[in-house]
N, C-alpha and C positions, 0 to 999 in steps of 0.2 A: 077241549082247546080246539083251536084254527089253524089247520096248518095246509100251507101250498103241498099238494099231491100232483104230480107230472103235471104241472101248470096251472090247477084250479085249485081256489082253497076251498077246505072242506073241513067239517067239525069230525073230529076223531077222540076218540076215547083215550083217556091216559091208558097206557100198559099196554093197548091191543098192539100186534105185532106188527112189523115193517108186511108181511107177508098178508095179512088179514086187511090193513091198510091199500094196500095195493090193487088187491082182488076185488074191492069196490071200484076203484078209480079205474082200471083196464077190463078190455071183453077178457072171457076166458080164454081165444086160443091168442092173445097176447100175453096175457100173464102165465100160459105156460111155458114162455120162453123167458120168464123173469128169471136171475139164477141169484143176485142179489140186490144191493139197492143202496144209495144215497144219503145219509142224513145231513143236512149241512154241509155237504162236499163230503163226508166221510163215507167210506166203504166198509158196510156194515152184512152182517149175516141177515135173510128174511126172517129167521127166527125172532131177531132182537125187539125186546119191548120199547115202546115210543117213550120217553121221559119227557117232563114238563120242561120247555123252553123250547122244543124242536118248531122249527119253522117251515124247513123244506124236506119234502121229500122225493126221489127220482126211482125209475126203475133201473133197474143192469140190466140189459139184454142180450140173451147168448150170443147174439151176433156181433154186439161190439167187440172192440178190442178189449175194454175191460172184463166183459162177459167173458171171452174166450180165454183170457188170462186166469180167470179165478178157477174155469172149467178144467184147465189145463193144472193147475195147482192141485187140485182135487184129485185130480185123474193121478199123480204124484203120489197123492195118500193113500192112493186105493193099493197102486203098484207095491208100496213098502207094506201094507198090512198084507197085500199076497203072499210075497214074499216073505214075509215073518210067520206067516201059517205054514208054508212050504219050510222055510229053512229057518225053523225057529232059533238059533244059534247065531244067525246071521245080527250084527249089531248095524242101527239105520245113524246114516249122519246128517246130511241135507238133500232136500230134494226140492228145486223151484223150479216155476215155468220160465223157458226160456223161447225164444224167438222159435216161431214154428212148432214147438212142443216143451218137453220138460225132461229132465231127469232125477234119479235118486242117485246116490251114493252106499254103499253097505259094505262092510267088512265082514268077511265070511272068511272060513277054514282053506278056501281054494277062492280063484278068481269066476264071478260067474260068466257062463258064454250063453251064444246064440240056442244052443242045445236048451237052455232052459225055457226059451221065450213057449215056446210052447204051455207049459205046465202054468208058470206064473201068468198067462194070460187067459188061461182055463179059470185059474181060481178067480184073476179080476172079473171076468163075466159071470160068475156065480155071486160076488159078492156086489158085482151091479146090479143082478137081478134080483136080489134080497132089498132092495130099496133102503140099505141102512142107513141112519140119519148121521149126518154128521153134528157131534154131541159141542160146544164149544163150553169152555170154565175158566175160570176165574181162578188162580191160587196164588200163593207165596210164593219167593223164591224157594224160600227152604222147602217148601211143600213138595216143590215141583222139582228138587232136586232129589229131595228122601225117592220119591215115585219111581224116578229114571235111574237110580243108584241100586232100588230094591230089583231094577228090570235088569241090570248092568250096562246101561246104555251110556258108556261113560263118554261117548261125543255129546250127547245131549246136555251131559252135566257142565262139560269146558263152555260148550255155549251160552248155557245157565251163568256161566261167572263172569263173562262179558259183558251180559245185559246190566244196565245200571239201576233200570226199573225195579221196583220192590215187589211188583204184581206181575204176573206173566198169564198169558191164555194157552190153554192147553187143549186138544181140536183130539174126541174119541171117533173112533171109527169102528163098529165093533169090539174084540180084544185088544186092538191098535189104537193107542195114542202118542200123541207128536206135539210138539215144541210150535207153535205157528201162531201168527198175528189174525191170518184169516183173512177175508170172510172165503168161505166154502159157499158149495150149492147144497142146496136144502138136504138132497140124500144122492145116493149113490143111482138111482135108477136114471140121472141127468148124465151119467158116463158109461153110455154103450157102445161110442164109435171110438176107439182108440187102438193103438198097434205099436208094440213094442220094436226098436228099429235096429239098435245096434247095442255093445257095449265096449268098453274102454279102462283104461287105469288114470286115476288120478290120485294125485297127492291131496292126504287131507289139508286143505284150507292154502292148498297149492304150494305146500313147502314139501320139497324134495327131501328135505331131511324128516318129515313125517311118515307113516305109514300109507302105502299103495292101497286106493279103495278101489271096490269093482264100480262102475259107473254104468248103471242102464238108461238108455236114450232112449224115449217112447213121443209118441203125438198123440193127440185126442182133438176131436171136433165135435161141435153137434150130432150131426147125424152123418150114417155109413156114407151117402153122397159125397157131402165135402171130405170124406176121410180117403174115399177110394180116387176123389180128384186130386186130392194131395197126394195120395201115394203114386199114382201117373206121373205128376210133376216130379217126383222123387227117382222114379224110373228114367223119366226121358231125361232130368240132368243125369242121371250116371251115363246114359247112350251117349249126351254131350260133351262129358267130361274133356277140357283143353288136355287135362296130362294125360288122360290115353291116347286122346286122337292124336294130340302132338307127337306120342311116340308111334302109333300108326304109319303116319304121314311123312315121317321123319323129318319133323322141322326142327324138335330141340330134342336137350336132354338136361338131367341135373345130375351131379357129382357132387353128392354132399361131403364128402370124404377129404377132397379138398379145395372144395368155393362153397360151401353151404348159403342157399339163400339167392344166387346166382344162377344164370342161365349160358348153355352152352348151344348158339344157334348152329343148325346143321345147313346145310348146304340149299336145300327147299326153302325153311324157314328164314335164312338171312333173307335168299331172293324176297318173300314177302316180303319182310321189314323194307326191304330198300326200294321195294314198289311204292309201299306207303309211304316212306319216309321222302324218296322225292316227289310226289304227289303233293306231300302237305308243303315239301319247301316254293312248290313251282307256286302254289294257291297261296300261301304267305306273299312270295312276290307279289302277285298277281294285286295282294289288297293292302300293296304300301308298307311293307316291312323290308328291316336291313337284316341281312344273317351277319350274326356274327358268332364268335368263339371266345371262351375265358379258359383259364388253367382250372386244374382239376385243383392244386392245394393253395391254399392262400392263408396266410399268418396268422398265426390263435390272434392277434392285435386285433385284426381287424373285424373277424368273427366277435369280438368283443363292442367294438365301436360299432355292430349293428344290431347287438342285443341277443343274437344267435347263440353265441357262448353261454348267457345267462338264460335265457329262454328253451332252448333246445338240445342244448348239450349232450341230453344222453342220448339223443337221437342221432349223433353225430360219431364219424371216428377221427381220430385225431395222430399224429405220426409224428416223431422227433426228426431232424433233419440237419445234418453236418455244415455248418455255413464255408468250413474249411479243415484242416486235417487234426486240428487242435479239438479235441472233445469235448472242451468248456463252451465252444462258439457253435451251441446246440441250439435253436428253435423251434417250438413248434409249432405243427400246421394242420388245420383244419383241413379233411377232404370233404368236396363240396357237398350240400344235400340237396342245394338248389343255386341256380346261377344270378341272382338279383345281385349279388355285390359285383362280379365283373362286371355284369353291363353298366350299374351306375358308376363306375370308374371307366367304363369307356366312352360317355357320357361326357364324364368330367376330364377328359382329358383336352379338351380345349372349350373355351368361352363359347355357348350358342347363344344365336341370335332367336326371339321371339319368331322370326319367319323361317324359323329351321324347324318348327315344332309343329307338329307334335312328332318326337323319335322313336318308333318302333323297331326294336333290338328283337331278333328271334334266332334261336339257337335250340339245335337238338343239341343238349346236354345230358351227358351221363351222367348221372350224382351217384351217389352212397347215402344209407340209411340204415343206422342199425337197427333192427326187428329182430324181437327176440323168438328164437327159433320156434317154439310153439306157435305163433302168426304164421309163419311162412308156407305158403301153400300155391305150388304151380308156378305159374306167371302172374298170378294176381295178388302176390303179396313177397316181394324179393327184397334183395339189401343192394344189390345195384340195377338201376335201370335207366333208359331213356327217357327223359321229360321234352315234349316239343313246350319249351318253354318261352316264351317273350314277357318284355317290358314295355310297356309306353309308356315314353313320359313326355308332358303335355303341360300345356296353360291351365289351371283351374276351370278357365271358363271354356276348355274345350273337353273336362272329363266327364262328362254325361253323354255324351256325341261319342267318345271314343270308347265310353263301356259299352253302348249300343252296337259299336262296330265289331266288337266283341263277340257279344250275344248273338247276331246275325251269322257268324263264324261259327258259334255254336250250334245254333238251328239248322243251320246248312249241312254241317255235319252228322245231322242226328238223323236231316231226311236224305241224306246219301244212302246210311247204310238202315234205316227204315227203323229207327229206335225211336221210342217216346221218350218224353222226360220229365222230371218232379225239376222244381225251382224252390230253394230255400235262400236267404238273406242271414247271414250267423254276424253275431253282435260279438260286442268286445268283449273277451273274455277277463278272468282274476289276472290271469300271469301276462300282463300285458304292456306295451312300453305305448308315449305319446300324451299328448292333450288332450282334456275329455272335448275341448272346441274342436280337437283336427279329427277327431274319433265321431264326433258329431255330423262334422260336411263330409266325412267317406262313407257314412250309412246313409245320409239322406241322399248321394249321389247315385248311390247303387239301388237304391229304393226309387228313387226317381227312373232311373234308364228302367230299371225290369217292366214301371209300370207303362214309360212309353214306349216299351217294346210290345204292349199287349199280352204280359205272360204273368200268369198267375202265379204267386208265390206263397210260402211261408218265412216263417221268422224263429231261425234258432238261436234263442237267447244264449250268449257265452259263448258262442262256438267260432268266432274269427279267429285271424292266424294273430298273433302274439303283437304284432307292427300293423295291423288296421282288420277291418271287418270285410267280407268278403260274399261274392254268390257262391254256391255251389249246387251244382247241375250232376244228378244221378238218373242215368240211363234205365231206362227199362227194357229188359231183352222177350224174347217171344214165350218164355216161362214166367214174368211179368215179375222176376228177379230185378233188387235194383244194385246198380253199381255205381261206386262214387266214381265221375269221371273228368268234366272240365270244374275249372276254379276261377272265379276272376275275384282280385282282392285289392282295394283301394289304400294306397297307403300317403299320408302326408308326411311321416316319420323318418322313414329311412331317409330321403331326399334332405330333411334337416338336417340329421345327425353325418352325412358326407357332403354334404356344405353343396349341395347342386344349385346351379344356378342358369338363368337365361336371361339377356339382355331385354328390355322391354322395348314399346316405340318410342318412350320417353328420354332413352338410354339409360332409367334404372336399372339394377340387378334384382332379380325378383325369384320367389321359388316354386320350381314345377312340383308338380303332384304325380307321382308314378303308378300305373296298373300292372300290377302284377298276372298273368294270366297263364292256364295249362289248356287246350281244348283236349285233349287225347287223354290230356295227363300224364299216368306212363305209359309210354309204347306198349312195354311188355303186358301190363295189365291189359290195354286196351284189344292185341291182341290175341288175348285168351278169352277175353269178353266176344270178338269177332268167331272166335272159332267154334264155342259155345253155341251162340247167337245162329249161325248157319252149320252146326253139326259137324264141321270142318267141311262143309261144301262151301268152299270160299265164293264169293261173286268172282266172275271169269275172269274182270280184269285186275284182278286181285292175286288167282291162284296160280302158282309155281309153274303149274305147266297145265296149258289152256286145251291142246291139242296132243292125244297120242292116236300115230296110223300104226293099224293091227294088219299085217299081210295074214294070207291065207297061206299059200307056198311060196316058195322061192320064186316062182313064176313070176311074182307081182314086186319082186325088189326094184327093178328100176322104177316101176312107176311109183313107186309107195317112195322113194327118194329124190324123184322129183315133186312130188304132189308137198314134202317137205320141205324142200327147196322155195317153193311158191308162200307154204305157210308163212313161214320162218321169213323172208324177204315183204311178206305182207305186216310183219310187225308180229305178230304172234308165238308164244313159247310153244314149241312144239316138238314132241317125242315122237319116237319110232322104236317099237316094240318088233322086232325081226325075229326071235326066239323060235326054235322049231318044236312048239306047243302046241296043241289044241287051241283053236279059238275062241271056245266055252272060257279058258280059263284064261288067256290072255283080257278078256272080255271082261271077267270078274274081277280081275286083279286091278283091273283100270276102274273098276267102279270103284274098288274099295278105297284105292288111290283117291277118290271123289274129282277126279279130272272131268272138266264140265263136258270135253266131246270126245268120244271114242269113234275114231273112225279107221271103220271097214273094209279092205282093198282084198278084192275076189279076182277069177277071171273074168266077171261079168261086168265088175266096175271098172276095168281095166279096158274091155270092149267098149262101155260105154261112156268112156273117158270123163269118170266120173267116182265118187265115194259115197259109200253107204255111210248116215251120221245116225249114231246113235246118243242119246244123251247119256249124263251118268245116274238118272232117275230110273233108265229102262225103257225110254218111250225111244221109238225109233222112228225116226224122220224119212229114210228113205234115202233114193239117190239122189243124190246132187250136184251140179257140176261144183268145180274149184269155184268158180266165181260167186256162184250160189250163196257158197260155204263161207268164203270171204265175208261176203256182205254180210250172212246170217251172225258168225260169230261179231264183227264188228258191230252191227246196231245191239248185240249183247252185251257188250263192251259200255255202249254208250248209255243204256237204258236207264240205269242208276242214279246215273250224271243230271238226268233229264230233271229228277226233282226237287234239285237246288241248286244254288246258283257258284257250279263247281264244273269243272271242264275233265274231259278225258283227253290228254295230248301227247300220251307216250305210251312206246314201246321197248319189250327187250325182246332182242335175239341174241341167238348164240355167237 
């Protein structure tokens, strides 16, 4: 039969396996990296024979996302097989591939620990070296239940009870049999580069009323080099973990017993926030935004009117407020999860002319969103956060230019901090409000604006906000990790629901369109990402302490005090460490605090009327006059701003 194999039509024998067919179409070297294939778009094992009617066959390479997913899922089976050999009484639950790895859940008489890892990995390597095949078998549900019941694998039996199909596939690896759709790698020889990472407790099916299982997390790659690179990135991520650094730098703390998911900012961390917020406010004023502020609580009927109550209620907090001393006069209020409603009410407080548009309202608004406790993660996922929220209310013909203006602001911020980023346009979700026509207009405007800005983008079908499509920006940090950052949402629907209008040139009343946007997004998350991006060594302009003076003996105290005064008057945040400690100890402590400039003053420096300048990296700049030092620090603060269209025009002193 004629089949399109890797884009070329060729004659294929009926019943030939996918492996045999692909081997004739690919070079030996390329075929060695093939793990599975697609038959007319369906992922299958290489061992599957071709049936009549097949039209197209494509290889799935180990370097592709699909190939890596198959490799990791196969490694999960390998790990389960090793565990069952070492701990025969352990019962297996589920073992999927996940982002960056895989896991498997086990029910055993005791929780597994990292102390078990060496033995498990050793047995996995033994099984891998044996090049054991993954053998697929098709069975009736009744046959599968009988097999797992005999082995007392109750979790597999429960999974089978919830499968509606009458036939299922089982995969055998040595003595281990698992319920699985597949596909898998041809044999375990493909699974040599793996590493067990951690263990955690996990309730069966995520229900806390069920038994707690031991979940072993692991990862796998095509080769040892890729694995070593990943493990290095993991170690680097631990070194950069903002939760640890935030504690060491005394920036913030969490007190889950009294305020879960909410940040307690310490003086130094609050100073970082304040510097960032003040810079951002000034930048918005420079770009034509007006500052506004709305209340924390709004009556429930307002959230019903906007659609938030119906579509976003599970993420909101509500509270009952007495209107007077009588208990019957109680009204439900929603604590705001975003600022758009207040901004629309501000716009609607009086009639606007087309000459006043666009109106750009900006607010550093504190918002609250109900996040499940299991997803809370330091600054990166909290329940209370500050959003650099803005809403641009404009005429429809102004829409694309306003979106491009927001995109420009995003691009300038990314350049300031040295981030690269990815852009996606998210379209209408199933749960949404508004007309098809308005959604089409909004989506078209976003796509045209991105194209006019010259930014490549992808489409995320069905991932828009419930009131409009959006542009999502995911920044990439120095470890190539993605973080959700900016969002730009186009909305024709809420202006309609809140009856927003403007008076046109002809005296008629028209409906404006609204752009919801946040550039940093959550300020807490953005600071957390910055801490990890710079490993705590924030840029000099943003660091809470820019310089620390260290004296060698008390004889230099007058000079140190005068130097501190000069630096402070020049606008730099400066400390003096005058403790009676060894100089090396004080230098090391300043380096641990990531202070950009460590300034040492001994008798020689006093005599030369200068300062010995050391950087937090350990580099020794040598003797500099105060004037030279001030010029050096000023240039250091200015340097990041030269990359984009932003300005550094502020300083904090004592």
